[in-house]
C-alpha positions in Angstrom: 91.4 90.5 115.0 93.2 93.8 114.5 97.1 93.4 114.2 99.1 95.4 116.8 102.9 95.9 116.5 104.7 96.7 119.7 108.0 96.3 121.4 108.3 93.8 124.3 108.0 96.7 126.8 104.5 97.3 125.6 103.2 93.7 125.8 100.8 94.4 128.7 99.4 97.5 127.0 99.0 95.6 123.7 97.1 92.8 125.4 94.8 95.2 127.1 94.1 97.0 123.9 93.5 93.7 122.0 91.1 92.6 124.8 89.2 95.9 124.7 88.9 95.9 120.9 87.8 92.3 120.9 85.0 92.9 123.5 83.8 96.0 121.7 83.5 94.3 118.2 83.2 97.6 116.5 86.2 97.3 114.2 85.2 94.2 112.2 85.5 96.0 108.8 88.9 97.3 109.6 90.5 94.5 111.5 92.1 92.6 108.7 93.1 95.6 106.8 94.7 97.6 109.6 97.9 97.6 111.7 98.0 99.5 114.9 101.6 100.5 115.9 102.1 101.3 119.6 104.7 104.1 118.8 107.5 105.0 121.2 111.1 105.8 120.3 112.0 102.2 121.2 109.2 100.4 119.3 109.9 102.4 116.2 113.5 101.0 116.3 112.4 97.5 117.2 113.1 94.9 114.4 109.9 93.0 114.8 107.8 96.3 114.7 109.7 97.2 111.6 109.0 93.9 110.0 105.3 94.2 110.8 105.2 97.7 109.3 107.0 96.5 106.1 104.6 93.5 105.7 101.6 95.8 106.2 102.9 98.2 103.6 103.4 95.4 101.1 99.9 94.1 101.4 98.3 97.6 101.5 97.1 97.6 105.1 96.1 100.9 106.8 98.8 101.7 109.4 97.7 103.6 112.5 100.5 104.7 114.8 99.2 105.2 118.3 101.8 107.5 119.9 102.1 106.6 123.5 105.4 108.3 124.3 106.8 111.3 122.4 108.3 109.9 119.2 109.0 110.9 115.6 106.8 108.7 113.5 108.2 108.1 110.0 106.6 110.2 107.4 105.5 107.2 105.3 103.3 105.8 108.1 102.2 109.1 109.7 99.0 109.8 107.8 96.7 108.3 110.4 98.8 109.0 113.6 96.9 109.4 116.9 98.8 111.2 119.6 97.8 109.7 122.9 100.6 111.4 125.0 98.4 114.1 126.5 
């Protein structure tokens, strides 16, 4: 299953996203090679989220920040950013 990094405040949204992705079964080729980051100003400062990002970088995972609140995504993980704030 796809890894999702999120702060405690986003746990419900992360679970909904995980369930939706599991039921669609469309991301099997990407699931082990990708980290989704639920990006908010708080989550990008969260220690566990930072650890997940650092681990993903070390093993060469794709990192896809999903911006769910206006936030400045660090340049080194911003290549595949999806802005969902609209």
